[in-house]
KOLBA-142905 format. One line per 2 residues: number of its first residue (from 1); for each residue z, y, x of C-alpha. Coordinates in nm, 4 decimals. Layout:
<recs>
NUM) Z/Y/X  ...
</recs>
This chain:
<recs>
1) 0.8747/-7.6409/3.7218  0.5540/-7.4547/3.8054
3) 0.5678/-7.0744/3.7815  0.2426/-6.9216/3.6524
5) 0.1128/-6.6271/3.8532  0.0290/-6.3433/3.6156
7) -0.0077/-6.0466/3.8533  -0.2889/-5.9353/4.0810
9) -0.2238/-5.9376/4.4581  -0.2343/-5.5578/4.4856
11) 0.0229/-5.5208/4.2085  0.2493/-5.7712/4.3858
13) 0.2349/-5.5727/4.7111  0.3031/-5.2507/4.5318
15) 0.6078/-5.3982/4.3570  0.7481/-5.5231/4.6801
17) 0.6818/-5.1908/4.8605  0.8315/-4.9621/4.5943
19) 1.1144/-5.2064/4.5210  1.2255/-5.1959/4.8862
21) 1.2031/-4.8160/4.8816  1.4124/-4.7880/4.5643
23) 1.6690/-5.0315/4.7083  1.6817/-4.8495/5.0430
25) 1.7956/-4.5329/4.8594  2.1267/-4.7137/4.7966
27) 2.2082/-4.6984/5.1712  2.0888/-4.3461/5.2493
29) 2.1725/-4.1405/4.9372  2.5213/-4.0821/4.8043
31) 2.4164/-3.9798/4.4514  2.6451/-4.0851/4.1623
33) 2.4153/-4.3444/4.0084  2.3665/-4.5564/4.3164
35) 2.4005/-4.8832/4.1197  2.0619/-4.8125/3.9531
37) 1.8952/-4.8682/4.2885  1.9579/-5.2409/4.2497
39) 1.6684/-5.2394/3.9998  1.4495/-5.2301/4.3129
41) 1.5545/-5.5897/4.3744  1.4022/-5.6838/4.0425
43) 1.0693/-5.5391/4.1520  1.0904/-5.7260/4.4790
45) 1.1688/-6.0529/4.3069  0.8771/-6.0270/4.0622
47) 0.6437/-5.9228/4.3471  0.7414/-6.2205/4.5577
49) 0.7116/-6.4783/4.2792  0.4037/-6.3181/4.1220
51) 0.5496/-6.3775/3.7782  0.6578/-6.1040/3.5353
53) 0.8307/-6.2235/3.2226  0.7373/-5.9065/3.0347
55) 0.3710/-5.9761/3.0974  0.4132/-6.3248/2.9521
57) 0.5864/-6.1807/2.6469  0.3017/-5.9299/2.5946
59) 0.0406/-6.1945/2.6795  -0.1020/-5.9831/2.9590
61) -0.2609/-6.1783/3.2451  -0.3470/-5.9574/3.5407
63) -0.4807/-6.2487/3.7404  -0.7636/-6.3533/3.5092
65) -1.0140/-6.4652/3.7676  -0.7966/-6.7396/3.9171
67) -0.5159/-6.8767/3.7025  -0.2934/-7.0631/3.9434
69) 0.0595/-7.1943/3.9415  0.3222/-7.2144/4.2118
71) 0.5672/-7.4972/4.2685  0.9167/-7.4015/4.3741
</recs>
């Protein structure tokens, strides 16, 4: 099933970057809500695939100039 890409490349890189930072906090910080750092993995996953389900729900297409699809 093809996955439509609905994010711009810069947004994808930012999601991967900040997602990895948020997830890395799990290993270096002993604060009581460590399990919330797993939300960083969600950012990484959406950054890698280029698809955000919330954008589809709101009908926002960040990648207007070249609508492409990916095969997985």
